[in-house]
C-alpha positions as a Markdown table, in Angstrom:
| # | Residue | x | y | z |
|---|---|---|---|---|
| 1 | Met | -51.4 | -23.3 | 15.5 |
| 2 | Glu | -54.9 | -24.2 | 15.6 |
| 3 | Ile | -58.5 | -22.5 | 16.0 |
| 4 | Gly | -58.9 | -22.0 | 19.9 |
| 5 | Gln | -55.3 | -21.7 | 20.7 |
| 6 | Lys | -53.7 | -18.6 | 21.9 |
| 7 | Leu | -50.9 | -16.9 | 19.9 |
| 8 | Pro | -47.5 | -16.7 | 21.8 |
| 9 | Glu | -47.1 | -13.7 | 24.1 |
| 10 | Ile | -43.7 | -12.7 | 22.5 |
| 11 | Leu | -44.4 | -12.1 | 18.8 |
| 12 | Gly | -41.1 | -10.7 | 17.8 |
| 13 | Lys | -39.4 | -7.0 | 17.0 |
| 14 | Asp | -40.6 | -4.6 | 14.5 |
| 15 | Gln | -38.9 | -2.5 | 12.2 |
| 16 | Glu | -38.0 | 0.0 | 14.8 |
| 17 | Gly | -36.5 | -3.1 | 17.0 |
| 18 | Lys | -39.5 | -2.6 | 19.7 |
| 19 | Glu | -40.7 | -5.8 | 20.9 |
| 20 | Ile | -44.1 | -6.4 | 20.1 |
| 21 | Lys | -46.4 | -8.7 | 22.5 |
| 22 | Leu | -49.8 | -10.2 | 22.1 |
| 23 | Ser | -50.6 | -8.3 | 25.4 |
| 24 | Asp | -50.1 | -5.0 | 23.4 |
| 25 | Phe | -53.5 | -5.6 | 21.8 |
| 26 | Lys | -55.4 | -6.7 | 24.7 |
| 27 | Gly | -59.1 | -5.7 | 23.8 |
| 28 | Lys | -58.8 | -5.6 | 20.2 |
| 29 | Lys | -59.0 | -8.4 | 17.6 |
| 30 | Leu | -55.6 | -9.0 | 15.8 |
| 31 | Val | -54.7 | -9.8 | 12.4 |
| 32 | Leu | -51.4 | -11.3 | 12.3 |
| 33 | Tyr | -50.5 | -12.0 | 8.5 |
| 34 | Ile | -47.5 | -14.0 | 7.7 |
| 35 | Tyr | -46.1 | -13.1 | 4.2 |
| 36 | Pro | -43.1 | -14.7 | 2.7 |
| 37 | Lys | -41.1 | -11.6 | 1.4 |
| 38 | Asp | -41.2 | -7.7 | 1.3 |
| 39 | Asn | -41.4 | -6.4 | -2.3 |
| 40 | Thr | -42.6 | -9.3 | -4.0 |
| 41 | Pro | -45.7 | -8.7 | -6.0 |
| 42 | Gly | -48.1 | -11.0 | -4.1 |
| 43 | Cys | -46.8 | -9.8 | -0.9 |
| 44 | Thr | -46.9 | -5.9 | -2.3 |
| 45 | Asn | -50.7 | -6.6 | -3.0 |
| 46 | Gln | -51.7 | -8.0 | 0.0 |
| 47 | Ala | -49.8 | -5.3 | 2.0 |
| 48 | Cys | -51.4 | -2.5 | 0.1 |
| 49 | Asn | -54.9 | -4.3 | 0.3 |
| 50 | Leu | -54.6 | -4.2 | 4.0 |
| 51 | Arg | -53.4 | -0.5 | 4.0 |
| 52 | Asp | -56.2 | 0.6 | 1.9 |
| 53 | Asn | -58.8 | -1.1 | 4.0 |
| 54 | Tyr | -57.0 | -0.2 | 7.2 |
| 55 | Asp | -59.3 | 2.5 | 8.5 |
| 56 | Ser | -62.4 | -0.2 | 8.1 |
| 57 | Met | -60.2 | -2.6 | 10.0 |
| 58 | Leu | -59.5 | -0.3 | 13.1 |
| 59 | Ala | -63.4 | 0.8 | 13.0 |
| 60 | Lys | -64.4 | -2.9 | 13.6 |
| 61 | Gly | -62.0 | -3.1 | 16.3 |
| 62 | Tyr | -58.9 | -4.9 | 14.5 |
| 63 | Ala | -55.0 | -4.3 | 14.9 |
| 64 | Val | -52.9 | -5.7 | 12.1 |
| 65 | Val | -49.3 | -6.9 | 12.2 |
| 66 | Gly | -47.4 | -8.1 | 9.5 |
| 67 | Val | -44.5 | -10.9 | 9.9 |
| 68 | Ser | -41.6 | -11.9 | 7.6 |
| 69 | Ile | -38.2 | -13.1 | 8.1 |
| 70 | Gln | -36.5 | -10.3 | 6.6 |
| 71 | Asp | -34.7 | -7.7 | 8.4 |
| 72 | Glu | -35.8 | -4.5 | 10.1 |
| 73 | Lys | -34.1 | -2.7 | 7.2 |
| 74 | Ser | -35.9 | -4.2 | 4.5 |
| 75 | His | -39.2 | -3.8 | 6.6 |
| 76 | Lys | -38.4 | 0.0 | 7.1 |
| 77 | Lys | -38.0 | 0.5 | 3.3 |
| 78 | Phe | -41.1 | -1.6 | 2.4 |
| 79 | Ile | -43.2 | 0.4 | 5.0 |
| 80 | Glu | -41.9 | 3.6 | 3.3 |
| 81 | Lys | -42.2 | 2.8 | -0.2 |
| 82 | Tyr | -45.9 | 1.8 | 0.2 |
| 83 | Arg | -46.9 | 4.0 | 3.1 |
| 84 | Leu | -48.0 | 0.9 | 5.5 |
| 85 | Pro | -49.6 | 2.3 | 8.5 |
| 86 | Phe | -49.0 | -0.9 | 10.8 |
| 87 | Pro | -45.7 | -2.4 | 12.0 |
| 88 | Leu | -44.0 | -5.7 | 10.6 |
| 89 | Ile | -42.2 | -8.0 | 12.7 |
| 90 | Ala | -38.8 | -8.9 | 11.5 |
| 91 | Asp | -38.5 | -12.7 | 12.3 |
| 92 | Thr | -34.9 | -13.0 | 11.1 |
| 93 | Asp | -34.4 | -16.0 | 13.3 |
| 94 | Lys | -37.6 | -17.8 | 12.1 |
| 95 | Lys | -38.6 | -18.3 | 15.7 |
| 96 | Leu | -42.4 | -16.9 | 15.4 |
| 97 | Val | -43.1 | -18.6 | 12.0 |
| 98 | Thr | -41.6 | -22.0 | 13.3 |
| 99 | Glu | -43.7 | -21.8 | 16.4 |
| 100 | Leu | -46.9 | -21.0 | 14.3 |
| 101 | Gly | -45.9 | -23.8 | 11.9 |
| 102 | Val | -46.0 | -21.6 | 8.7 |
| 103 | Tyr | -42.3 | -22.3 | 7.7 |
| 104 | Gly | -40.9 | -25.4 | 6.1 |
| 105 | Glu | -40.6 | -27.2 | 2.5 |
| 106 | Lys | -42.7 | -26.0 | -0.2 |
| 107 | Lys | -42.7 | -26.7 | -3.8 |
| 108 | Met | -42.7 | -24.0 | -6.5 |
| 109 | Tyr | -42.5 | -24.6 | -10.3 |
| 110 | Gly | -41.3 | -28.3 | -9.4 |
| 111 | Lys | -38.7 | -27.1 | -7.3 |
| 112 | Val | -38.5 | -27.9 | -3.4 |
| 113 | Thr | -37.5 | -24.9 | -1.2 |
| 114 | Thr | -37.9 | -24.0 | 2.2 |
| 115 | Gly | -39.8 | -20.8 | 3.0 |
| 116 | Thr | -42.6 | -18.9 | 4.9 |
| 117 | Phe | -46.2 | -20.1 | 4.0 |
| 118 | Arg | -48.6 | -17.2 | 3.5 |
| 119 | Thr | -51.0 | -17.4 | 6.5 |
| 120 | Thr | -53.1 | -15.1 | 8.6 |
| 121 | Phe | -54.3 | -15.7 | 12.0 |
| 122 | Val | -57.2 | -13.7 | 13.3 |
| 123 | Thr | -57.6 | -13.4 | 17.0 |
| 124 | Asp | -60.4 | -12.4 | 19.5 |
| 125 | Glu | -59.8 | -9.6 | 21.9 |
| 126 | Asn | -57.9 | -12.2 | 24.1 |
| 127 | Gly | -55.4 | -13.4 | 21.6 |
| 128 | Val | -57.4 | -16.5 | 21.0 |
| 129 | Ile | -57.2 | -17.7 | 17.1 |
| 130 | Gln | -60.8 | -17.6 | 15.6 |
| 131 | Lys | -59.8 | -18.1 | 12.1 |
| 132 | Ile | -57.0 | -19.2 | 9.9 |
| 133 | Phe | -56.5 | -18.3 | 6.4 |
| 134 | Thr | -54.0 | -20.8 | 4.6 |
| 135 | Pro | -52.0 | -20.1 | 1.6 |
| 136 | Lys | -54.6 | -21.4 | -0.7 |
| 137 | Gln | -57.3 | -19.5 | 0.6 |
| 138 | Ile | -55.9 | -16.1 | 0.9 |
| 139 | Lys | -56.5 | -13.5 | -2.1 |
| 140 | Val | -54.1 | -11.0 | -2.0 |
| 141 | Lys | -56.0 | -8.3 | -3.8 |
| 142 | Glu | -59.1 | -8.8 | -1.4 |
| 143 | His | -57.6 | -10.0 | 1.9 |
| 144 | Ala | -59.0 | -7.3 | 3.8 |
| 145 | Glu | -62.3 | -8.2 | 2.6 |
| 146 | Gln | -61.8 | -11.8 | 3.3 |
| 147 | Ile | -61.0 | -10.9 | 7.1 |
| 148 | Leu | -63.8 | -8.7 | 7.4 |
| 149 | Gly | -66.2 | -11.0 | 5.6 |
């Protein structure tokens, strides 16, 4: 996906099994943040930073949705443990992360693995991508500030 393109209409199912669609956010700017794994240090810092700045984001017209490939049960525990106020999509079939181009081979400590690239897509009120934060750009402890810029 690139700036100027529209996100897919069907985003996936959240931690409650509820289907999340792009049209659910019509009239709001959407922060769709894709992260590798629940309960890992970087992902926890990122989620908590977005949680701590959630009211500011809402006040500026943003909705926040997280996406990772863990299942609904894992997401529920992650949300409860850190009191996250936004939904997390359980992309267990990797459909969305593949469609967005944020899943593939990555090198970590010299080892090649397959996984999710931490990426954030910020859309306008019509679901058109305005900004993309790549893995190298994202500062997990200051991510909300980066988005609100």
